[in-house]
VEXKE-627262 format. One record per residue (C-alpha): residue number from 1; x, y, z. Coordinates in steps of 0.2 Angstrom, whole numbers, plus 2048, in hexadecimal, padded with zeros to 3 digits. Layout:
<mikes>
<num=NUM, c1=X, c2=Y, c3=Z> .
...
</mikes>
This chain:
<mikes>
<num=1, c1=EFA, c2=9A9, c3=CD1> .
<num=2, c1=F00, c2=997, c3=CD9> .
<num=3, c1=F09, c2=99D, c3=CEA> .
<num=4, c1=F0F, c2=987, c3=CEC> .
<num=5, c1=F13, c2=988, c3=CDA> .
<num=6, c1=F1B, c2=976, c3=CD5> .
<num=7, c1=F24, c2=97A, c3=CC6> .
<num=8, c1=F35, c2=97D, c3=CD1> .
<num=9, c1=F3E, c2=989, c3=CC5> .
<num=10, c1=F41, c2=998, c3=CCE> .
<num=11, c1=F42, c2=9A4, c3=CBF> .
<num=12, c1=F2E, c2=9A4, c3=CBB> .
<num=13, c1=F1D, c2=9A5, c3=CC6> .
<num=14, c1=F0D, c2=999, c3=CC2> .
<num=15, c1=EFD, c2=9A1, c3=CBA> .
<num=16, c1=EEB, c2=998, c3=CB9> .
<num=17, c1=EDF, c2=9A4, c3=CB1> .
<num=18, c1=ECD, c2=99E, c3=CAC> .
<num=19, c1=EC9, c2=99D, c3=C99> .
<num=20, c1=EB6, c2=9A1, c3=C98> .
<num=21, c1=EB3, c2=99C, c3=C85> .
<num=22, c1=EBF, c2=98B, c3=C86> .
<num=23, c1=EB6, c2=987, c3=C98> .
<num=24, c1=EC7, c2=983, c3=C9E> .
<num=25, c1=ED5, c2=98A, c3=CAC> .
<num=26, c1=EE4, c2=98C, c3=CA2> .
<num=27, c1=EF5, c2=98A, c3=CAC> .
<num=28, c1=F04, c2=994, c3=CA3> .
<num=29, c1=F15, c2=999, c3=CAC> .
<num=30, c1=F1A, c2=9A8, c3=CA9> .
<num=31, c1=F2D, c2=9AF, c3=CAA> .
<num=32, c1=F35, c2=9BE, c3=CA4> .
<num=33, c1=F34, c2=9BC, c3=C91> .
<num=34, c1=F27, c2=9B0, c3=C8E> .
<num=35, c1=F16, c2=9AA, c3=C94> .
<num=36, c1=F17, c2=997, c3=C90> .
<num=37, c1=F08, c2=98D, c3=C94> .
<num=38, c1=F07, c2=97D, c3=C9B> .
<num=39, c1=EF7, c2=975, c3=CA0> .
<num=40, c1=EE4, c2=977, c3=C9B> .
<num=41, c1=ED8, c2=971, c3=CA5> .
<num=42, c1=EC4, c2=96D, c3=CA3> .
<num=43, c1=EB8, c2=96E, c3=CAD> .
<num=44, c1=EA6, c2=968, c3=CAD> .
<num=45, c1=E9C, c2=97A, c3=CB0> .
<num=46, c1=EA4, c2=98B, c3=CA9> .
<num=47, c1=EB1, c2=98F, c3=CB8> .
<num=48, c1=EAC, c2=9A1, c3=CBE> .
<num=49, c1=EBC, c2=9A3, c3=CCC> .
<num=50, c1=ECC, c2=998, c3=CD0> .
<num=51, c1=ED9, c2=997, c3=CDD> .
<num=52, c1=EE7, c2=98D, c3=CDD> .
<num=53, c1=EF4, c2=985, c3=CE8> .
<num=54, c1=F00, c2=977, c3=CE3> .
<num=55, c1=EF6, c2=96D, c3=CD7> .
<num=56, c1=EE7, c2=970, c3=CDC> .
<num=57, c1=EDB, c2=97C, c3=CD7> .
<num=58, c1=ECA, c2=983, c3=CE0> .
<num=59, c1=EBE, c2=987, c3=CD3> .
<num=60, c1=EAD, c2=991, c3=CD3> .
<num=61, c1=EA4, c2=988, c3=CC7> .
<num=62, c1=E93, c2=98D, c3=CC0> .
<num=63, c1=E89, c2=985, c3=CCF> .
<num=64, c1=E97, c2=97F, c3=CDC> .
<num=65, c1=EA8, c2=981, c3=CE3> .
<num=66, c1=EB2, c2=970, c3=CDF> .
<num=67, c1=EC5, c2=96C, c3=CE2> .
<num=68, c1=ECE, c2=965, c3=CD4> .
<num=69, c1=EE0, c2=95D, c3=CD3> .
<num=70, c1=EE6, c2=961, c3=CC4> .
<num=71, c1=EF4, c2=953, c3=CC2> .
<num=72, c1=EE7, c2=948, c3=CC6> .
<num=73, c1=ED8, c2=94B, c3=CBF> .
<num=74, c1=ED0, c2=948, c3=CCE> .
<num=75, c1=EC2, c2=953, c3=CD4> .
<num=76, c1=EB8, c2=954, c3=CE4> .
<num=77, c1=EA9, c2=95E, c3=CE6> .
<num=78, c1=EA6, c2=96A, c3=CF6> .
<num=79, c1=E95, c2=972, c3=CF5> .
<num=80, c1=E89, c2=97C, c3=CEA> .
<num=81, c1=E85, c2=98E, c3=CE9> .
<num=82, c1=E7B, c2=99A, c3=CDA> .
<num=83, c1=E87, c2=9A4, c3=CD1> .
<num=84, c1=E77, c2=9AC, c3=CCB> .
<num=85, c1=E73, c2=9B3, c3=CDE> .
<num=86, c1=E86, c2=9B5, c3=CE4> .
<num=87, c1=E97, c2=9B9, c3=CDE> .
<num=88, c1=EA3, c2=9AC, c3=CE1> .
<num=89, c1=EB3, c2=9AD, c3=CEB> .
<num=90, c1=EC1, c2=9A2, c3=CEC> .
<num=91, c1=ED3, c2=9A5, c3=CF3> .
<num=92, c1=EE1, c2=999, c3=CF9> .
<num=93, c1=EE4, c2=99D, c3=D0B> .
<num=94, c1=EF2, c2=991, c3=D0F> .
<num=95, c1=EF7, c2=981, c3=D09> .
<num=96, c1=EEB, c2=978, c3=D02> .
<num=97, c1=EDE, c2=984, c3=D0A> .
<num=98, c1=ED3, c2=98F, c3=D03> .
<num=99, c1=EC4, c2=99A, c3=D07> .
<num=100, c1=EB5, c2=999, c3=CFE> .
<num=101, c1=EA1, c2=9A4, c3=CFE> .
<num=102, c1=E97, c2=99A, c3=D05> .
<num=103, c1=E85, c2=999, c3=D06> .
<num=104, c1=E7C, c2=9A4, c3=D16> .
<num=105, c1=E88, c2=9B2, c3=D15> .
<num=106, c1=E97, c2=9A5, c3=D1C> .
<num=107, c1=EA9, c2=9A7, c3=D16> .
<num=108, c1=EAB, c2=992, c3=D15> .
<num=109, c1=EBE, c2=98C, c3=D18> .
<num=110, c1=EC0, c2=97B, c3=D0F> .
<num=111, c1=ED2, c2=970, c3=D0C> .
<num=112, c1=ED7, c2=969, c3=CFA> .
<num=113, c1=ECE, c2=957, c3=D03> .
<num=114, c1=EC0, c2=95E, c3=D04> .
<num=115, c1=EBD, c2=962, c3=D17> .
<num=116, c1=EBB, c2=971, c3=D20> .
<num=117, c1=EC8, c2=972, c3=D2F> .
<num=118, c1=EC1, c2=984, c3=D36> .
<num=119, c1=EB2, c2=98B, c3=D3A> .
<num=120, c1=EAB, c2=995, c3=D2B> .
<num=121, c1=EA8, c2=9AA, c3=D2F> .
<num=122, c1=E99, c2=9B4, c3=D2E> .
<num=123, c1=E9B, c2=9C0, c3=D23> .
<num=124, c1=E8F, c2=9CA, c3=D18> .
<num=125, c1=E81, c2=9C2, c3=D0C> .
<num=126, c1=E86, c2=9CE, c3=D00> .
<num=127, c1=E9C, c2=9CB, c3=D00> .
<num=128, c1=EA3, c2=9D1, c3=CEF> .
<num=129, c1=EB6, c2=9CD, c3=CF4> .
<num=130, c1=EC1, c2=9C6, c3=D00> .
<num=131, c1=ED3, c2=9C6, c3=D05> .
<num=132, c1=EDC, c2=9BD, c3=D12> .
<num=133, c1=EEC, c2=9C5, c3=D1E> .
<num=134, c1=EEF, c2=9B9, c3=D2A> .
<num=135, c1=EE6, c2=9B6, c3=D35> .
<num=136, c1=ED8, c2=9C1, c3=D2D> .
<num=137, c1=ECE, c2=9BE, c3=D1F> .
<num=138, c1=EC8, c2=9CF, c3=D19> .
<num=139, c1=EB6, c2=9D0, c3=D10> .
<num=140, c1=EAF, c2=9DE, c3=D07> .
<num=141, c1=E9C, c2=9E1, c3=D02> .
<num=142, c1=E93, c2=9EF, c3=CFC> .
<num=143, c1=E95, c2=9FB, c3=D0B> .
<num=144, c1=EA4, c2=9F3, c3=D15> .
<num=145, c1=EB2, c2=9EA, c3=D19> .
<num=146, c1=EB4, c2=9E0, c3=D27> .
<num=147, c1=EC2, c2=9D5, c3=D2F> .
<num=148, c1=EBF, c2=9C4, c3=D37> .
<num=149, c1=ECA, c2=9B9, c3=D3F> .
<num=150, c1=ECF, c2=9A8, c3=D3A> .
<num=151, c1=ED4, c2=9A3, c3=D4A> .
<num=152, c1=EC3, c2=9A7, c3=D54> .
<num=153, c1=EB8, c2=9AB, c3=D45> .
<num=154, c1=EB4, c2=9BA, c3=D4C> .
<num=155, c1=EAF, c2=9CB, c3=D44> .
<num=156, c1=EBE, c2=9D8, c3=D4B> .
<num=157, c1=EBA, c2=9E8, c3=D40> .
<num=158, c1=EB0, c2=9F0, c3=D34> .
<num=159, c1=EB4, c2=9FD, c3=D28> .
<num=160, c1=EA8, c2=A07, c3=D1D> .
<num=161, c1=EAC, c2=A08, c3=D0D> .
<num=162, c1=EA1, c2=A0B, c3=CFF> .
<num=163, c1=EA3, c2=A07, c3=CEB> .
<num=164, c1=EAE, c2=9F9, c3=CEF> .
<num=165, c1=EB2, c2=9EE, c3=CDF> .
<num=166, c1=EC1, c2=9E4, c3=CE4> .
<num=167, c1=ECB, c2=9DE, c3=CF0> .
<num=168, c1=ED9, c2=9D3, c3=CF0> .
<num=169, c1=EE9, c2=9D1, c3=CFB> .
<num=170, c1=EFB, c2=9D1, c3=CF3> .
<num=171, c1=F0E, c2=9CD, c3=CFD> .
<num=172, c1=F04, c2=9D1, c3=D0F> .
<num=173, c1=EFD, c2=9DD, c3=D07> .
<num=174, c1=EE7, c2=9E1, c3=D02> .
<num=175, c1=EE2, c2=9EF, c3=CF7> .
<num=176, c1=ED4, c2=9F5, c3=CF3> .
<num=177, c1=ECC, c2=9FD, c3=CE5> .
<num=178, c1=EBC, c2=A06, c3=CE0> .
<num=179, c1=EB9, c2=A0C, c3=CD0> .
<num=180, c1=EC2, c2=A1F, c3=CD3> .
<num=181, c1=ED3, c2=A19, c3=CDD> .
<num=182, c1=EDA, c2=A09, c3=CE5> .
<num=183, c1=EE0, c2=A08, c3=CF8> .
<num=184, c1=EEB, c2=9FD, c3=D05> .
<num=185, c1=EE3, c2=9F7, c3=D14> .
<num=186, c1=EF3, c2=9F7, c3=D1F> .
<num=187, c1=EF3, c2=9EB, c3=D2F> .
<num=188, c1=EF8, c2=9F0, c3=D3F> .
<num=189, c1=F06, c2=9E2, c3=D44> .
<num=190, c1=F01, c2=9D4, c3=D4D> .
<num=191, c1=F0B, c2=9D9, c3=D5C> .
<num=192, c1=F03, c2=9E9, c3=D60> .
<num=193, c1=EF0, c2=9E2, c3=D5C> .
<num=194, c1=EF7, c2=9D4, c3=D6A> .
<num=195, c1=EFC, c2=9E2, c3=D76> .
<num=196, c1=EEF, c2=9EB, c3=D71> .
<num=197, c1=EE1, c2=9DA, c3=D77> .
<num=198, c1=EEC, c2=9DA, c3=D86> .
<num=199, c1=EE9, c2=9EB, c3=D8B> .
<num=200, c1=ED6, c2=9E7, c3=D8C> .
<num=201, c1=ED9, c2=9D8, c3=D94> .
<num=202, c1=ED3, c2=9CC, c3=D86> .
<num=203, c1=EDF, c2=9C0, c3=D8C> .
<num=204, c1=ED8, c2=9B0, c3=D82> .
<num=205, c1=ED6, c2=9BB, c3=D70> .
<num=206, c1=EE8, c2=9C2, c3=D76> .
<num=207, c1=EEF, c2=9B0, c3=D77> .
<num=208, c1=EE4, c2=9A8, c3=D67> .
<num=209, c1=EED, c2=9BA, c3=D5E> .
<num=210, c1=EFF, c2=9B5, c3=D60> .
<num=211, c1=EFB, c2=9A3, c3=D5F> .
<num=212, c1=EF5, c2=9A5, c3=D4E> .
<num=213, c1=F04, c2=9AE, c3=D4C> .
<num=214, c1=F11, c2=99F, c3=D4C> .
<num=215, c1=F13, c2=99E, c3=D3B> .
<num=216, c1=F18, c2=9AE, c3=D34> .
<num=217, c1=F24, c2=9B2, c3=D40> .
<num=218, c1=F39, c2=9AA, c3=D42> .
<num=219, c1=F35, c2=99C, c3=D52> .
<num=220, c1=F41, c2=9A4, c3=D5D> .
<num=221, c1=F3B, c2=9B6, c3=D5B> .
<num=222, c1=F28, c2=9AE, c3=D5C> .
<num=223, c1=F2E, c2=9A4, c3=D6E> .
<num=224, c1=F36, c2=9B4, c3=D74> .
<num=225, c1=F24, c2=9BD, c3=D71> .
<num=226, c1=F19, c2=9B0, c3=D75> .
<num=227, c1=F22, c2=9AE, c3=D87> .
<num=228, c1=F20, c2=9BF, c3=D89> .
<num=229, c1=F0E, c2=9BD, c3=D85> .
<num=230, c1=F07, c2=9B2, c3=D91> .
<num=231, c1=F13, c2=9BC, c3=DA1> .
<num=232, c1=F06, c2=9C9, c3=D9D> .
<num=233, c1=EF6, c2=9BE, c3=D9B> .
<num=234, c1=EFC, c2=9B8, c3=DAC> .
<num=235, c1=EFE, c2=9C9, c3=DB5> .
<num=236, c1=EEC, c2=9CE, c3=DAD> .
<num=237, c1=EE7, c2=9BD, c3=DB7> .
<num=238, c1=EEE, c2=9C1, c3=DC4> .
<num=239, c1=EE7, c2=9D3, c3=DC7> .
<num=240, c1=ED7, c2=9CA, c3=DC6> .
<num=241, c1=ED9, c2=9BF, c3=DD1> .
<num=242, c1=ED7, c2=9AF, c3=DC5> .
<num=243, c1=EE8, c2=9A7, c3=DCD> .
<num=244, c1=EE6, c2=994, c3=DC6> .
<num=245, c1=EE8, c2=99D, c3=DB3> .
<num=246, c1=EF6, c2=9A9, c3=DB8> .
<num=247, c1=EFD, c2=99B, c3=DBE> .
<num=248, c1=EFC, c2=992, c3=DAF> .
<num=249, c1=F02, c2=9A0, c3=DA2> .
<num=250, c1=F12, c2=9A4, c3=DAE> .
<num=251, c1=F17, c2=992, c3=DAF> .
<num=252, c1=F15, c2=992, c3=D99> .
<num=253, c1=F1B, c2=9A2, c3=D97> .
<num=254, c1=F2C, c2=99D, c3=DA3> .
<num=255, c1=F2A, c2=9AD, c3=DAE> .
<num=256, c1=F39, c2=9B4, c3=DBA> .
<num=257, c1=F2D, c2=9AF, c3=DCA> .
<num=258, c1=F37, c2=9BF, c3=DD1> .
<num=259, c1=F2B, c2=9CA, c3=DC5> .
<num=260, c1=F1D, c2=9C6, c3=DD1> .
<num=261, c1=F25, c2=9C5, c3=DE0> .
<num=262, c1=F29, c2=9D9, c3=DDE> .
<num=263, c1=F17, c2=9DD, c3=DDD> .
<num=264, c1=F16, c2=9D8, c3=DF1> .
<num=265, c1=F20, c2=9E4, c3=DF9> .
<num=266, c1=F2F, c2=9E1, c3=E01> .
<num=267, c1=F31, c2=9CF, c3=E00> .
<num=268, c1=F42, c2=9CE, c3=DF4> .
<num=269, c1=F50, c2=9CF, c3=DFC> .
<num=270, c1=F58, c2=9E1, c3=DFE> .
<num=271, c1=F67, c2=9D7, c3=DF5> .
<num=272, c1=F5E, c2=9D3, c3=DE6> .
<num=273, c1=F66, c2=9DB, c3=DD7> .
<num=274, c1=F54, c2=9D6, c3=DD0> .
<num=275, c1=F4B, c2=9E4, c3=DC3> .
<num=276, c1=F3B, c2=9E3, c3=DBA> .
<num=277, c1=F39, c2=9DE, c3=DA9> .
<num=278, c1=F39, c2=9EB, c3=D9C> .
<num=279, c1=F2A, c2=9F0, c3=D94> .
<num=280, c1=F24, c2=9ED, c3=DA4> .
<num=281, c1=F16, c2=9DB, c3=DA4> .
<num=282, c1=F0A, c2=9E5, c3=DAF> .
<num=283, c1=F04, c2=9F5, c3=DB1> .
<num=284, c1=F05, c2=9F3, c3=DC6> .
<num=285, c1=F12, c2=9FD, c3=DD1> .
<num=286, c1=F0E, c2=9EF, c3=DE0> .
<num=287, c1=F00, c2=9E4, c3=DE7> .
<num=288, c1=EF8, c2=9F4, c3=DF1> .
<num=289, c1=EF6, c2=9FC, c3=DDF> .
<num=290, c1=EEF, c2=9EC, c3=DD7> .
<num=291, c1=EE2, c2=9E6, c3=DE4> .
<num=292, c1=EDE, c2=9F8, c3=DE8> .
<num=293, c1=EE2, c2=9F7, c3=DFA> .
<num=294, c1=ED4, c2=9E9, c3=DFB> .
<num=295, c1=EDA, c2=9DF, c3=E0A> .
<num=296, c1=ED2, c2=9CF, c3=E06> .
<num=297, c1=EDA, c2=9D1, c3=DF4> .
<num=298, c1=EEB, c2=9D1, c3=DFB> .
<num=299, c1=EE9, c2=9C5, c3=E07> .
<num=300, c1=EE3, c2=9BA, c3=DF7> .
<num=301, c1=EF4, c2=9C0, c3=DEA> .
<num=302, c1=EFE, c2=9BB, c3=DF9> .
<num=303, c1=EF7, c2=9A9, c3=DFE> .
<num=304, c1=EF9, c2=9A7, c3=DEC> .
<num=305, c1=F0B, c2=9AE, c3=DEB> .
<num=306, c1=F0F, c2=9A1, c3=DFA> .
<num=307, c1=F09, c2=991, c3=DF0> .
<num=308, c1=F11, c2=996, c3=DDF> .
<num=309, c1=F20, c2=999, c3=DE7> .
<num=310, c1=F1F, c2=989, c3=DF2> .
<num=311, c1=F1C, c2=97E, c3=DE1> .
<num=312, c1=F2B, c2=988, c3=DD7> .
<num=313, c1=F38, c2=988, c3=DE5> .
<num=314, c1=F3E, c2=977, c3=DE2> .
<num=315, c1=F3C, c2=978, c3=DCE> .
<num=316, c1=F47, c2=980, c3=DC1> .
<num=317, c1=F3C, c2=990, c3=DC2> .
<num=318, c1=F47, c2=994, c3=DD2> .
<num=319, c1=F59, c2=991, c3=DCB> .
<num=320, c1=F63, c2=9A0, c3=DCE> .
<num=321, c1=F56, c2=9A8, c3=DD8> .
<num=322, c1=F54, c2=99B, c3=DE8> .
<num=323, c1=F59, c2=9A9, c3=DF5> .
<num=324, c1=F4C, c2=9B4, c3=DEF> .
<num=325, c1=F3E, c2=9A7, c3=DED> .
<num=326, c1=F42, c2=9A0, c3=DFE> .
<num=327, c1=F45, c2=9B1, c3=E06> .
<num=328, c1=F34, c2=9B9, c3=E00> .
<num=329, c1=F2B, c2=9A7, c3=E05> .
<num=330, c1=F30, c2=9A9, c3=E17> .
<num=331, c1=F2D, c2=9BB, c3=E19> .
<num=332, c1=F1C, c2=9B4, c3=E12> .
<num=333, c1=F19, c2=9A7, c3=E1F> .
<num=334, c1=F20, c2=9B0, c3=E2B> .
<num=335, c1=F12, c2=9C0, c3=E2A> .
<num=336, c1=F05, c2=9B2, c3=E2A> .
<num=337, c1=F0B, c2=9AB, c3=E37> .
<num=338, c1=F0A, c2=99D, c3=E2C> .
<num=339, c1=F0D, c2=989, c3=E32> .
<num=340, c1=F19, c2=985, c3=E24> .
<num=341, c1=F24, c2=994, c3=E2A> .
<num=342, c1=F2E, c2=987, c3=E35> .
<num=343, c1=F2E, c2=97A, c3=E28> .
<num=344, c1=F38, c2=985, c3=E1E> .
<num=345, c1=F44, c2=989, c3=E28> .
<num=346, c1=F49, c2=978, c3=E30> .
<num=347, c1=F4C, c2=973, c3=E1F> .
<num=348, c1=F58, c2=976, c3=E11> .
<num=349, c1=F53, c2=988, c3=E0B> .
<num=350, c1=F5D, c2=997, c3=E04> .
<num=351, c1=F55, c2=9A5, c3=E0D> .
<num=352, c1=F5F, c2=9B4, c3=E11> .
<num=353, c1=F5C, c2=9B5, c3=E24> .
<num=354, c1=F65, c2=9C5, c3=E27> .
<num=355, c1=F58, c2=9CC, c3=E1A> .
<num=356, c1=F4B, c2=9C4, c3=E23> .
<num=357, c1=F4F, c2=9C4, c3=E35> .
<num=358, c1=F42, c2=9D4, c3=E38> .
<num=359, c1=F35, c2=9CA, c3=E31> .
<num=360, c1=F37, c2=9BA, c3=E3E> .
<num=361, c1=F37, c2=9C4, c3=E4E> .
</mikes>
């Protein structure tokens, strides 16, 4: 099935099949009431497997994989393989890109230009089928179904599954069949996968998966989701005292700085109307819980907040929250007897002095 059709007729689908007897690829238009052959393409060797994208055919021949533009006749050799030793696999994974079963138990990616823009995934030497469920490659061998990420090429899951014969993806579903039954593999929603990674503090994996999901999610929804993920990741890094990483994530995620201030008891003005995000961005009630009462860690966290608030107080991050930010900064400076306290007080500021008076005594 050509998922990137060139015919332009919305009332038919484009299909290509292998003609073993004629050693050709035949292209058909399939209508509701008829089937029409539109092209027959000869190949230099017997074709064994095919995938199509637009005018491009990706073919497994007897001894090699090739890309063939059936409109121009131009062909591009990819790499050799032995069809007697291994079942060929050819899958379209996206516009002008294919997945092939390569040598050494590798799933190789190739574009129509004959180059690879992704590192290969390592799967079984005995793989007999593959399917795509973005951003994952699912592979089937004699004993297992394995799930591999196209984003970082790592194997993510292994499912015992014996006597599988066919693995196929169709309209977002992955179907696997034995001689006795047909099964559907149901993926967890991407947002659930990302939240599970964050819950395990696997920040980099979560961010890579979130970025990779961009193509499948409407732009506005993605932006809201991704900002929240960045904020959550920032708090994970903050809890691990990775302050530089946390600061960058907070900025990229456009964090309401009061979410951070609210971790520090009594820093927000009593008049502040702020309430924390729901669902929460982290699991901590306050700084004491986050640091488990470790005074040295608490001091480091306070120094970070001083620095961060001082950086953002004159930026757009502070818009609408200047009183909350400056009041919190005053309290931090006063508690630490910091040299910058006087500078803050004698320059233009938005401190609520009635709320801070006790801290200045």
